[in-house]
PyMOL commands that place a pseudoatom at each C-alpha (Angstrom):
pseudoatom trace, name=CA, resn=MET, resi=1, chain=A, elem=C, hetatm=0, pos=[-22.688, 60.607, 134.325]
pseudoatom trace, name=CA, resn=GLU, resi=2, chain=A, elem=C, hetatm=0, pos=[-23.839, 62.187, 137.437]
pseudoatom trace, name=CA, resn=VAL, resi=3, chain=A, elem=C, hetatm=0, pos=[-20.492, 63.882, 139.321]
pseudoatom trace, name=CA, resn=MET, resi=4, chain=A, elem=C, hetatm=0, pos=[-20.442, 63.431, 142.816]
pseudoatom trace, name=CA, resn=ASP, resi=5, chain=A, elem=C, hetatm=0, pos=[-20.030, 66.562, 145.671]
pseudoatom trace, name=CA, resn=ALA, resi=6, chain=A, elem=C, hetatm=0, pos=[-17.714, 64.410, 147.944]
pseudoatom trace, name=CA, resn=PRO, resi=7, chain=A, elem=C, hetatm=0, pos=[-14.790, 62.739, 147.213]
pseudoatom trace, name=CA, resn=VAL, resi=8, chain=A, elem=C, hetatm=0, pos=[-14.960, 59.514, 148.168]
pseudoatom trace, name=CA, resn=LEU, resi=9, chain=A, elem=C, hetatm=0, pos=[-11.132, 58.459, 147.956]
pseudoatom trace, name=CA, resn=ILE, resi=10, chain=A, elem=C, hetatm=0, pos=[-8.488, 61.114, 149.307]
pseudoatom trace, name=CA, resn=THR, resi=11, chain=A, elem=C, hetatm=0, pos=[-4.852, 61.994, 149.885]
pseudoatom trace, name=CA, resn=ARG, resi=12, chain=A, elem=C, hetatm=0, pos=[-2.997, 61.039, 152.512]
pseudoatom trace, name=CA, resn=ASP, resi=13, chain=A, elem=C, hetatm=0, pos=[-2.702, 65.574, 152.978]
pseudoatom trace, name=CA, resn=ASP, resi=14, chain=A, elem=C, hetatm=0, pos=[-6.522, 65.502, 152.702]
pseudoatom trace, name=CA, resn=VAL, resi=15, chain=A, elem=C, hetatm=0, pos=[-6.417, 62.908, 155.926]
pseudoatom trace, name=CA, resn=CYS, resi=16, chain=A, elem=C, hetatm=0, pos=[-4.017, 64.441, 158.018]
pseudoatom trace, name=CA, resn=VAL, resi=17, chain=A, elem=C, hetatm=0, pos=[-6.115, 67.934, 157.606]
pseudoatom trace, name=CA, resn=ARG, resi=18, chain=A, elem=C, hetatm=0, pos=[-9.425, 66.099, 158.629]
pseudoatom trace, name=CA, resn=LEU, resi=19, chain=A, elem=C, hetatm=0, pos=[-7.863, 64.474, 161.373]
pseudoatom trace, name=CA, resn=GLY, resi=20, chain=A, elem=C, hetatm=0, pos=[-5.569, 67.399, 162.232]
pseudoatom trace, name=CA, resn=VAL, resi=21, chain=A, elem=C, hetatm=0, pos=[-2.331, 65.449, 162.415]
pseudoatom trace, name=CA, resn=CYS, resi=22, chain=A, elem=C, hetatm=0, pos=[1.179, 65.385, 160.898]
pseudoatom trace, name=CA, resn=ARG, resi=23, chain=A, elem=C, hetatm=0, pos=[1.958, 62.811, 157.610]
pseudoatom trace, name=CA, resn=SER, resi=24, chain=A, elem=C, hetatm=0, pos=[4.069, 61.121, 159.920]
pseudoatom trace, name=CA, resn=ILE, resi=25, chain=A, elem=C, hetatm=0, pos=[1.013, 59.696, 161.968]
pseudoatom trace, name=CA, resn=VAL, resi=26, chain=A, elem=C, hetatm=0, pos=[-0.949, 59.538, 158.385]
pseudoatom trace, name=CA, resn=ASP, resi=27, chain=A, elem=C, hetatm=0, pos=[1.753, 57.193, 157.392]
pseudoatom trace, name=CA, resn=ARG, resi=28, chain=A, elem=C, hetatm=0, pos=[2.147, 55.074, 160.320]
pseudoatom trace, name=CA, resn=LEU, resi=29, chain=A, elem=C, hetatm=0, pos=[-1.603, 54.037, 160.498]
pseudoatom trace, name=CA, resn=VAL, resi=30, chain=A, elem=C, hetatm=0, pos=[-1.860, 53.192, 156.443]
pseudoatom trace, name=CA, resn=LYS, resi=31, chain=A, elem=C, hetatm=0, pos=[0.954, 50.725, 157.679]
pseudoatom trace, name=CA, resn=SER, resi=32, chain=A, elem=C, hetatm=0, pos=[-0.054, 49.285, 160.730]
pseudoatom trace, name=CA, resn=GLY, resi=33, chain=A, elem=C, hetatm=0, pos=[-3.491, 48.527, 158.618]
pseudoatom trace, name=CA, resn=GLU, resi=34, chain=A, elem=C, hetatm=0, pos=[-5.430, 50.706, 161.143]
pseudoatom trace, name=CA, resn=LEU, resi=35, chain=A, elem=C, hetatm=0, pos=[-6.713, 53.326, 158.080]
pseudoatom trace, name=CA, resn=ALA, resi=36, chain=A, elem=C, hetatm=0, pos=[-7.762, 51.436, 155.175]
pseudoatom trace, name=CA, resn=SER, resi=37, chain=A, elem=C, hetatm=0, pos=[-6.004, 52.263, 152.280]
pseudoatom trace, name=CA, resn=PHE, resi=38, chain=A, elem=C, hetatm=0, pos=[-4.953, 51.017, 148.385]
pseudoatom trace, name=CA, resn=LYS, resi=39, chain=A, elem=C, hetatm=0, pos=[-2.865, 52.136, 145.526]
pseudoatom trace, name=CA, resn=ILE, resi=40, chain=A, elem=C, hetatm=0, pos=[-3.762, 52.950, 142.240]
pseudoatom trace, name=CA, resn=GLY, resi=41, chain=A, elem=C, hetatm=0, pos=[-0.748, 53.783, 140.395]
pseudoatom trace, name=CA, resn=ALA, resi=42, chain=A, elem=C, hetatm=0, pos=[2.007, 54.944, 142.435]
pseudoatom trace, name=CA, resn=SER, resi=43, chain=A, elem=C, hetatm=0, pos=[-0.482, 57.084, 144.200]
pseudoatom trace, name=CA, resn=ARG, resi=44, chain=A, elem=C, hetatm=0, pos=[-1.945, 55.943, 147.606]
pseudoatom trace, name=CA, resn=ARG, resi=45, chain=A, elem=C, hetatm=0, pos=[-5.605, 56.391, 148.226]
pseudoatom trace, name=CA, resn=ILE, resi=46, chain=A, elem=C, hetatm=0, pos=[-7.414, 56.465, 151.317]
pseudoatom trace, name=CA, resn=PRO, resi=47, chain=A, elem=C, hetatm=0, pos=[-11.101, 56.044, 151.505]
pseudoatom trace, name=CA, resn=VAL, resi=48, chain=A, elem=C, hetatm=0, pos=[-13.064, 58.451, 153.596]
pseudoatom trace, name=CA, resn=SER, resi=49, chain=A, elem=C, hetatm=0, pos=[-15.423, 55.421, 154.982]
pseudoatom trace, name=CA, resn=ALA, resi=50, chain=A, elem=C, hetatm=0, pos=[-11.871, 54.463, 156.119]
pseudoatom trace, name=CA, resn=ILE, resi=51, chain=A, elem=C, hetatm=0, pos=[-11.545, 56.981, 158.343]
pseudoatom trace, name=CA, resn=ASP, resi=52, chain=A, elem=C, hetatm=0, pos=[-15.095, 57.220, 159.656]
pseudoatom trace, name=CA, resn=ASP, resi=53, chain=A, elem=C, hetatm=0, pos=[-14.054, 53.871, 160.750]
pseudoatom trace, name=CA, resn=TYR, resi=54, chain=A, elem=C, hetatm=0, pos=[-11.596, 54.593, 162.319]
pseudoatom trace, name=CA, resn=VAL, resi=55, chain=A, elem=C, hetatm=0, pos=[-12.679, 57.502, 164.310]
pseudoatom trace, name=CA, resn=ALA, resi=56, chain=A, elem=C, hetatm=0, pos=[-16.013, 55.451, 165.362]
pseudoatom trace, name=CA, resn=ARG, resi=57, chain=A, elem=C, hetatm=0, pos=[-13.336, 52.633, 166.601]
pseudoatom trace, name=CA, resn=ARG, resi=58, chain=A, elem=C, hetatm=0, pos=[-11.145, 55.066, 168.977]
pseudoatom trace, name=CA, resn=LEU, resi=59, chain=A, elem=C, hetatm=0, pos=[-14.263, 56.662, 169.740]
pseudoatom trace, name=CA, resn=SER, resi=60, chain=A, elem=C, hetatm=0, pos=[-15.430, 53.219, 171.408]
pseudoatom trace, name=CA, resn=GLU, resi=61, chain=A, elem=C, hetatm=0, pos=[-12.455, 52.365, 172.427]
pseudoatom trace, name=CA, resn=SER, resi=62, chain=A, elem=C, hetatm=0, pos=[-11.927, 55.656, 174.529]
pseudoatom trace, name=CA, resn=SER, resi=63, chain=A, elem=C, hetatm=0, pos=[-15.633, 54.817, 175.946]
pseudoatom trace, name=CA, resn=ALA, resi=64, chain=A, elem=C, hetatm=0, pos=[-14.942, 51.387, 176.679]
pseudoatom trace, name=CA, resn=ALA, resi=65, chain=A, elem=C, hetatm=0, pos=[-11.924, 52.210, 178.863]
for i in range(1, 65): cmd.bond("trace and resi %d" % i, "trace and resi %d" % (i + 1))
show_as sticks, trace
zoom trace
């Protein structure tokens, strides 16, 4: 089995670091559905692709305004 260098799923705390925001903002984005996530057991995970999608949407919204 090949080991990947970058994780596909990350924790909320990792998302905080990547976006430079506090955990309550990440929790709000998850709760509102702006940031896709799912649970594995008791742990919530966010796909890295969901972060990329969120940032792209925000950039698109700001350039359209």
